[in-house]
N, C-alpha and C positions, 0 to 999 in steps of 0.2 A: 653901228658896233663900237663898245668900248673897247680900252686897253684891259681893263679886267678880265672885261669877258672874253678877248681873244687869249688871254695872259693864261685863264683857267682851262680853254681847250688846249693850248700848248702844252700845260701841263700835263694834263690827261693822257695825250700822246706821247708825251716823253714816260709818264710812268709806263704804259703799256709797254712801248719799246724796249724800257730796263727788264721788266720784268721776263720778255722773250729772249732777251740778248742775255741776262745773267745766266738762264738756264742752257741755252745754246754754249756757251762759253764754257763752263762747268762741265757740260757733256763732255765737249772737244777735250779739256782736260783730262778727264777721269779716261777717256778711250785713247790717249795721247794720239791726238790727230790734230790740224790746222784747219779750221774753218774759215770761210772769207769774211764772215760777220760774228759780231760778238756783243760785248757789254757797250760798245760804243756807237758802233754801226746801227744795230738797230732801234735805238731811240732819234738817232739821226734820219734814218728813214721815214720814220713816226711823224718825225717833225717835217718833212717833205711832204707827206700827206697831211696833215694838218694847214700848213701854211699855203697848199694849193687848193686846199678846201676853202680855207678864210678867203681868198683872193678871187674866189669865183664869181662875187656882185663886181667887181672891177676888171678882172683879167680875162672872167669866162668860163667855160667848163674846158675848153681847150687846154688852158695850163695844167689840169690836175690830169688830163688823159697824156699830157706829153711826159709829165714827170714820173706817172704810173708806166709808161714805154720804156724810161730811162731806167726806170728801177726793174722793169722786166729784163732790158738787154744784158744791166748790169751783172744781176742775177744769173741770166743765161752764160753769158761769158766766164764769169766763176764757177760755175757748175762744169762746163765744159774742161776749162783749165784742172780741176780740181780732180774729176772722175779721169782724165786721162792718165793721171799717178794712180789710182785706186778705185776699188769698185764700192762706190758708196750710194745711199739713198739722196732723196731729196727733202728731206725734212727741213733742214735748214733755208734752203733756198725758197720752201713755201711760208716757212715761218717769215722769211723778210716780206713777203708779196702781202702777208697777212697783216705786219708790222704797220706797212704803207696803208693799206686799205681801215686799220685800228685810226691810225693817224688823221687819215680823211674822213671817219666817221664821227672823229673827236671834234672835227670843224665846221662838219656841216649843220650851221647852227639852225637852218630853216628846215630841217627833216623833222624833228622833233622835240619837245621841249628837252631842257640841259640835264634835267636832272636823269629823264630817261635814258638819253644819248648816252650819258656818262654811265649809268648802271648798264647799258647792253654794251659799251667798250670793256668795260672791267667783266663783265661774267663772260664774254667772248674769248679776253686775254686769258683767264683764268681756265675757260676750258682748255683753250688751245696748249697752253701750261702743262695742265694733268696728261695731256695727251703727248706730250714730249718727255716729261719725266716719268710716265709710268711706263717708259720702253721696253722695260725688259718684262714687269708684270703683264703687258698686255703681248707679248711675244709667247711668253710661258703659257698665258689663257689660250692662244690661239692653237698652240700644240697639244693642250690637254682638250680641245676640241674633239668628239667623233662625228663623223660623218651623219649619224643619228641626232645628235645636238643639231648640227646645221639643218636638216630636213625637217626636224620638231621646230626648231625656231621661225624657216619658212612658213611653215604650214600655221603657225598661229600667226603670224604677221599677215597673210591672207586673211586669215577668219576676222582678226581686229580692224582692218584696214580697208577689206572689201565686203565682208559678209556682214559683221555688225551693224554697219550703216544702212542696212538696206532691211534689216529686220523689223516685223510690226510692233507698232508702239502701242497696238491696241491691247486689252486686256482681255483672258479668256479664262473659260473654267470656272468653276465653283467659288463665290467670294471675289471675282476680276483677281485670281490669285497669280495667274499665268500671263506675264507681259515678255514674251520674247526679247524684245531687245534689252528689257532690265537685266536678265537672266546673261546674255552674251557681254552687257557691260561687269555683270559682277566677275564673269569666268577672267575678262581679262585683267579687271583689277586684281582680283586672288593670284593669277598666274604670274602678273607682274612683278607683286612683291615677292612673290616665292622667286621668281627669276632672280631677284635683286640677290638673294639671300646666296643663290646656285652660281653666279658670275662671281659672288666673292669667295665662296668655298673653292670654286675653281683657279680663282687667282692668287690666294693665299695658299691652298693644299693643304696637308695633313701634318707638315712640318710644326707649324707653330703650337702644335699640341694639343689635348684632349681638350680644354678649356675653349680654346678659340672654336676648334670644330664642332664643339657642344654650340657655343654662341649661332656660327653660322648653319649648322645643322637646322637650329630651330626656326630658321626664317622662312627652310625649306618644307621638312617634315620633323616635328620634334616626336612624332611616333617610329618612324625610320631611324634615329639617333637613340631612342630608347630601347629599342628592338636590339639594335647591333651592339651598342655598349653592356645591355644585361649579359647578352652570350658574351661578350669578350670577359666581362669582370667573375665570371662562374668560371673559365676556360684559365683565366690569368688571376689566382687570388692576389698576387700581390700589387695589383694595380686597382683591384676592386673600388677603394674609395676615388680613385680618378676617374673611372668608369661612372659612378654616382656621380663625379662630380660635371661631367659631360651631361648626363641627362638632366640635373637639377637646373643649368645654365638654357638647355634645348627650351626646358619647359618654361623656365623664366622669359626666356626671349617669346615663347608662343603670346604669351600677355603683353609684353611691349609691342608684338604685332598686330594684336585684335585692336590697340590704341591705334596705330597709324591706321588700320583698316579704317577703325569709325571715324576717323580724324578726316579722311578722304571722302566719304559718302554722306555724313551726317556730324556737323559740328556742332548742333545743337547739345547734341548725345552726349556730347566729352563732358559737358557739367558733371554728371553724374556718373559715368562710367570709367574716364580718363584716374580718376584719384585712387578707386579701388583695384585697378587692375596696376597702375602704377606703383603701388605700394607692394602688392604681389611681386611683381618683376622686380624691384629693386632688391628687396628682401632675400627673394630667391637667387639674385647677381650677388648680394654681398656674402652669404652663406656660400654659395659655389667659389668664389674667390677665398674665402677665409680656409675651407677646407683644401683648396688648391694647394696654398702656400704651406697649410701644414704636413700635407702628405709628402712633401719632399718631391715635388712633382718634377724637375728636371732630370733627378738622379734614377728616378722610376720608370718613366715613360721611356717606352719602345714601340717601335713601328710594328702595328698590327690590323687589324680589319678595321674599315672604316665604313661610317653609314653607307649604303646605297641608295644616294639621292638620285630620284629620276629628274629629268628637265621637265620642269612645270609647265612647259611649252608643247610638248607632247599632246598631239590633239586627242588621243583616246581619254586621258588623264584630265582633260580640260573638258571635255563633253559630259564625262562620269559626273564630275562637281556641279556640271550645269544641271543634270538630270537630279543630282542629290539635292541642289538647291531649291530647284523646283519644288520637287516633293515635300521636302521641309518648310518651305514657303506654305504650300496648300495645307499641310496638317497643323501647321502654327496658327494660322489663319482659323483653321475649321474648331482647333480646340479651344482659341481664343472665343469665337463665336458662342459655340456650344456649353463652354465651363468657365468664360472669364479668363482673371489672371491664373487660376488654380490649374486650368487647361492649358494654357501657354505655357506655365514652369515645367507642368509634366512633361510636354512636347521638347522643351529645353533639355530636360534630363536625359530624355531619351534620345535626342538628336546627339548630344554630347557624348555619347558612348562610341559614336563613331567620328565624327568632326564636328570642330567647333567653329570652323568658317561658315559654314552653309547656314547654321543656326543664327548667328552672329548678323549675317546678311539679312536675314529672314526677320528678326526681330528690327534691324535698324528700317528696313521696308515698312514695316509696319507700325514705327515709331512716327516715321513721315507720314503716316496715314491719320496720326492723331493718337497713338498708345502713350500713354503718361511716359514721362524720364524716367521715375523711380521704376515702375513695372518692366520697361523694358531693359535697364541696369541689371535687374535683378534676375532675369531670363538670360542676360549675356552670362552673367556670375554663377548661374547655376552649371549651365552649360560647359563653361570651364573648369568648374569643380569637378561636374562629371568627366571630364574626359582627362581629367588629372588624376583624378581616382583611377580611372581604368591604367593609366602609364606606370603609377605607381604600384598595382597590381602586378602590371607584367615587369617591373622590375624585381620585385619582391618573389615571382614566381619564377621567372626566368633565372635570374641573377643572385638569387639567395638574399640572405638578410645582409652579408657585406654590403650590397650593393641596394636593395632597396629599402634598408631601416634609413639610411641617411637622405634617401630621396623621398619617401613618403612623410618622414618627420618634417622634414624642410618645406617641402611642397603644403604638407597641412597648415604647417605654423602660419605660413606665406597668406595660404587662401583665407586662414581665419583672421589675420589682421587685414585682409581685403575685404573680407565680411562685414567687420567692425567698421571701417571707414565706410563702408555702403551704408551701412544701419545709421549712421550718425548725418550724412549728408542726404539721405532719401527723405 
C-alpha cells in the first residue's frame, strides 16, 4: 500500500464524517440543544475507523475491534450523561457508530476494488444523511399513515418476497400468454412505482398547491386526480383553471411514468417510445406551469377536496391489476396473431379505455418476444391516446368547459406532437 492509496482512503473517510457531522451540528443548533458530537468529532471518528482498517495487515483485526469498542463506550457514556438531563433519541449516537463503520470500510482495501468501495461509502453516507435530515417529513409521513396503510404494505411485502419467488415460470394458456411469475413481477413493478408517488403525496401533503398535488397524484392514479378536480372545478368556478392545471399535470406525469416503467423492464424499446412520450410529457408540464402562473395561483388556491388516492399496495387492487394484465396480454396476443398489427392496435385502443399500464406491459412482453420496435411503440401511444381522450371527456362532462377545454386542448396538442415524433423516428 502506497501513501497516495492510504491518503485517498482517509480522505473518503473524512468526507463521510463531515457530511454526517455537519448535519448533526446543524440539527442541534436548530433545536437549541447540545450534542456530544458535531462537525469535528464525526470526521475524527471516521478517521479512527479508517486508520484501524488500514493498519490491519500489521496490527491485525483486534486493533480495529478495540477502536470500535472504545468509540462505542464513548458514545454510550455520552448518551447516558445527555439523557439524564433530557429525554432524547439516539440518532446522533447511531450516526457516530456509522461514521466509524464508514471510515473502516473506506480503509478495507482488500474488501473490494477502490472505486466500488468508495461508491458504497458515499451512497451509505448519503442515505444516512437523508434519514437524518428528513426527520420532520418522515415523522409527518408516519402520522399520516393509517392502520390500513400498514396492513396493505405488509401484505404486499409478503406477496413480493414470499409468494412471487415460488410462482410457476412456465407459460400456460393459448399462445403461451399466461406466465404466473411474469404477471406477479409486473404487479410488483407497477405497484412499486405507484407507491413511490403515494409516499411522496403523504410526505408533502396538499399544502404545496394544486400543481404539485396533480404531479404526485399522476404517479398513483391520474384517473382519480381527473375525477376529483373536475368535480372541484365545477363546484368552485373561481379555481376552475387551477383544477385544469392539476389534471394536465397528472396526465403528463402518466406519460413520464410510462417511460420509467419501460426503462425498467425493456430498455431496447426506449429508443422508440421514450422520445414521443417525453415530448408529450414535457409539453404538458410546460403548459401546466404557464397556466398555473397566469392563474395567480397562490391567491386563488383554497383548501378543498383532494384526490382519494388508495394505497397501491392494497392486495385487492394489486390482484385486480394482475388479472387485468393477464386478460389484456391474452387478448393482445390473440389479436396480433389473427389480425397482425391492426389487431394489436385495436386491442391497444380498447385496453386504453380503462388502463394504460396493463396494455403497456403486455406490449413490452410481446416486444421481448420479437414484436418490432415501431409496432410496439405505436401500440403504446395509441393506448395512451385513448386513455387521455377518456380523461379529457371526463373533465369536460364533469367539470364543464372551464375545466375540460384547457385539459383537452393541452393534452391533444401534446399527444399530436408526440405522434409526430413517433412518425419521424419509427
